[in-house]
C-alpha positions in Angstrom: 0.0 0.0 0.0 1.4 3.4 -1.0 0.9 6.0 1.7 0.8 9.1 -0.4 1.5 11.4 2.6 4.8 9.5 3.3 6.2 9.6 -0.2 6.9 12.2 -2.9 9.1 12.7 -5.9 11.9 13.9 -3.6 11.9 10.5 -1.9 12.5 8.6 -5.1 15.7 6.9 -6.1 17.5 8.3 -9.2 16.4 5.3 -11.2 12.7 5.9 -10.2 13.1 9.5 -11.4 14.7 8.3 -14.6 11.7 6.1 -15.3 9.2 8.9 -14.7 11.3 11.0 -17.1 11.0 8.2 -19.7 7.3 8.1 -19.1 6.9 11.8 -19.9 8.8 11.2 -23.2 6.4 8.4 -24.0 3.4 10.5 -23.2 4.7 13.3 -25.5 5.4 10.9 -28.4 2.1 9.0 -28.0 0.1 12.2 -27.9 1.8 13.5 -31.0 1.2 10.2 -32.8 -2.5 10.2 -31.9 -2.9 13.8 -33.1 -1.4 12.9 -36.4 -3.4 9.7 -36.7 -0.2 7.6 -36.7 -1.7 4.7 -34.8 1.1 2.3 -35.8 3.5 4.7 -34.1 1.3 4.7 -31.0 1.6 0.8 -30.8 5.3 1.0 -31.5 6.1 3.5 -28.8 3.9 1.8 -26.1 5.3 -1.7 -27.0 8.9 -0.4 -26.9 8.4 1.2 -23.5 6.8 -1.9 -22.0 9.4 -4.3 -23.5 12.6 -2.2 -23.3 12.2 0.3 -20.5 9.9 -1.7 -18.2 10.5 -5.4 -18.7 14.1 -5.3 -20.0 15.3 -2.7 -17.4 13.2 -1.3 -14.6 11.0 -4.3 -13.5 14.0 -6.6 -13.6 15.9 -4.3 -11.2 13.0 -3.7 -8.9 12.5 -7.3 -7.9 15.0 -7.1 -5.0 13.6 -3.8 -3.6 10.0 -4.9 -3.8 10.5 -8.4 -2.4 13.1 -7.8 0.4 12.7 -4.2 1.7 9.3 -4.7 3.4 7.8 -1.3 4.4 10.9 0.7 3.6 10.8 4.1 1.9 12.7 2.6 -1.1 9.9 0.0 -1.6 7.2 2.6 -1.4 9.1 4.8 -3.8 9.1 1.9 -6.3 5.3 1.4 -5.7 4.8 5.2 -6.2 6.7 5.1 -9.5 4.9 1.9 -10.7 1.5 3.5 -9.9 2.3 6.6 -11.9 3.4 4.5 -14.8 0.4 2.2 -14.7 -2.2 5.0 -14.6 -0.6 6.8 -17.6 -0.3 3.5 -19.6 -3.9 2.6 -19.0 -5.1 6.0 -20.2 -2.9 5.8 -23.3 -3.9 2.2 -24.1 -7.7 2.8 -23.5 -8.4 4.0 -27.1 -6.8 0.8 -28.4 -7.4 -1.9 -25.8 -10.6 -0.6 -24.5 -12.0 -3.5 -22.6 -8.6 -4.5 -21.2 -7.8 -1.0 -20.0 -11.2 -0.6 -18.4 -10.9 -4.0 -16.6 -7.4 -3.1 -15.3 -8.7 0.4 -14.2 -11.5 -1.2 -12.2 -9.0 -3.4 -10.4 -6.8 -0.4 -9.7 -9.7 1.4 -8.1 -10.1 -1.4 -5.6 -6.7 -0.7 -4.1 -6.4 1.4 -1.1 -4.0 3.6 -2.9 -4.9 7.1 -4.1 -8.2 5.5 -5.2 -10.1 8.7 -4.5 -8.3 10.4 -7.4 -9.4 7.9 -9.9 -12.7 8.5 -11.8 -15.2 5.7 -12.1 -14.0 4.8 -15.6 -10.8 5.2 -17.5 -12.9 6.8 -20.3 -13.9 9.6 -17.9 -10.3 10.6 -17.4 -8.4 13.2 -19.3 -5.6 11.9 -21.6 -2.3 12.2 -19.7 -0.1 15.3 -20.1 3.6 15.3 -19.8 4.8 16.6 -16.4 7.7 18.9 -17.1 8.8 18.6 -13.5 9.7 15.0 -14.2 11.8 15.7 -17.3 15.5 15.8 -16.7 18.1 15.9 -19.5 20.8 15.1 -17.0 19.1 11.8 -16.0 18.6 10.9 -19.6 22.3 11.4 -20.2 23.5 9.7 -17.0 21.4 6.6 -17.4 22.2 6.4 -21.1 25.8 5.8 -20.0 24.9 3.5 -17.2 22.7 1.3 -19.4 25.5 1.1 -21.9 27.8 -0.1 -19.1 25.1 -2.5 -17.9 25.0 -4.1 -21.4 28.8 -4.6 -21.2 28.5 -6.0 -17.7 25.8 -8.5 -18.9 28.2 -9.7 -21.6 30.9 -10.3 -19.1 28.5 -12.1 -16.8 27.5 -14.4 -19.6 31.2 -15.2 -20.3 31.7 -15.9 -16.5 28.7 -18.3 -16.6 30.2 -20.2 -19.5 33.5 -20.4 -17.6 31.6 -21.7 -14.6 32.8 -18.9 -12.4 29.2 -18.1 -11.5 25.9 -19.8 -12.1 23.7 -16.7 -11.6 24.3 -13.0 -11.7 23.8 -12.7 -7.9 26.9 -14.9 -7.4 28.9 -12.2 -9.1 31.3 -9.5 -7.9 31.9 -7.0 -10.7 35.0 -4.8 -10.8 34.8 -1.9 -13.1 37.8 0.2 -14.1 36.5 3.2 -16.1 38.7 4.6 -18.8 38.1 8.3 -17.8 37.8 10.2 -14.6 34.4 11.5 -15.7 33.0 8.0 -16.1 34.5 7.0 -12.7 32.8 10.0 -11.0 29.5 9.2 -12.7 29.5 5.6 -11.6 30.7 6.7 -8.1 27.7 8.9 -7.9 25.4 5.9 -8.5 27.5 3.4 -6.7 24.9 2.5 -4.1 22.4 1.6 -6.9 24.8 -0.3 -9.2 24.4 -3.7 -7.5 20.7 -3.5 -8.2 21.1 -2.1 -11.7 23.5 -4.9 -12.6 21.6 -7.5 -10.5 24.8 -8.6 -8.8 25.9 -8.9 -5.2 29.0 -6.7 -5.2 30.4 -3.9 -7.3 33.9 -2.4 -6.9 35.1 0.7 -8.8 38.7 1.3 -9.6 40.2 4.3 -11.4 42.5 2.7 -13.8 43.4 4.7 -16.9 43.3 4.3 -20.6 40.8 1.5 -21.2 37.4 0.5 -19.8 37.9 -2.9 -18.0 35.1 -5.0 -16.5 36.1 -8.1 -14.5 33.6 -10.7 -13.1 34.7 -12.7 -10.0 32.7 -14.9 -7.7 31.2 -12.8 -4.9 32.8 -12.7 -1.5 31.2 -14.2 1.6 28.1 -16.4 1.8 24.6 -16.4 0.2 21.9 -14.8 2.2 19.0 -17.3 2.5 16.4 -14.5 2.3 17.5 -12.2 -0.5 20.0 -14.6 -2.2 22.6 -11.9 -2.4 26.1 -12.9 -1.3 27.5 -11.0 1.6 30.6 -11.0 3.9 28.5 -10.2 7.0 26.0 -13.1 7.1 25.2 -14.4 10.6 24.8 -18.0 11.9 21.4 -18.1 10.2 22.9 -17.1 6.9 21.1 -13.8 6.8 22.8 -10.6 5.6 22.8 -7.4 7.7 20.2 -5.8 5.4 17.7 -8.7 5.9 18.4 -8.8 9.6 17.4 -5.2 9.9 14.2 -5.8 7.9 13.2 -8.8 10.0 14.1 -7.0 13.3 11.8 -4.1 12.2 
């Protein structure tokens, strides 16, 4: 349940803000396509967002936060972001998938989440408008670079699997040696989020020099039985410090 009074845009992680930025771009493109009667483009843009931005990136990364963080601010921030995305998607899909959009809308209204703001039917709602406060060219640039690094990390993870160094990405420790100080500083800024973005257990940044180098090793420590991340601070019950804090709370 999202407690609206406890969460706002300022509470969101950078990756959440990036997804809201991407959503505003989608709203702009879909609106323009509808106005120009380019319905094929509407389908193309919506499909790409769902397949690439959501399924291929954001939803994959969110699993850990949603499943293991219980009632944390981070989990509610993810729910807040998903709610904003879902409402906008249903409004944009309603002219095309009318019955599906309406059925999903009615299910959404049953949730004890901002439900008072939703009208009785999706067809009584205004078409979404891009929120300029969510648009950030800096986030677009930064995450464009990070996603490019993520693709390279995924390639190295696959090589490590074939070499039997790891069996799953959560068994991995990734060491990144950026080729420029600017790239190092950018990755350092998002260092706390990199393990989730790469879906690994540990990430180490080293300022090396002339060439970008990505090394995959087996993660240090033991596997936490609750979140499946590997950690050097698991206790006698094989729980990491993060999971111990959640369970104690």
